[in-house]
C-alpha positions, 0 to 999 in steps of 0.5 A: 896277199893281193893287197900286199903285192900292190902295196909292195909294188907301189913302194918301188914305183909311184904307179903300176898297172893291173897288167904289170901286177899280173905279169909279176904274179900270175893269177892263181885263182883266175877270174875270181882273183882278177875281180878281187884286184878290181875290188881293191881299187877305187877311183875316189880312193875311199876307205882302205882301197887303193887309188885306181885310174881307169883309162878307156883309151888303152886296153890290156889283156890279162892271161891265166891258166884255167882250172881245166888247164885251158889258157884264158884271158880278159881284155879290159880298159887299162887299170892303174893303181897309184901310190897314196900321197902319204906313202913315201917311196922306197928312198924315203922321199915323197914325189 
């Protein structure tokens, strides 16, 4: 489901931050889901993973509701997923 969410978002726009992904589809599994998002990215884009950029100069805070109904958050460097070069945009043109 997370892979599909990233892929669908990258068909609409050339890049999307992890923060934006979590705003569009709030974390249902909390920290475990957040870590899974991070595992789907790879700065070298090896294998089937998404190309991911990590910007240490910017921070994003991701929020979720814990199992105990307590608001939780994680502050981390900005993580951005990039559309693969070979994946066309929604209008059929590569940019």
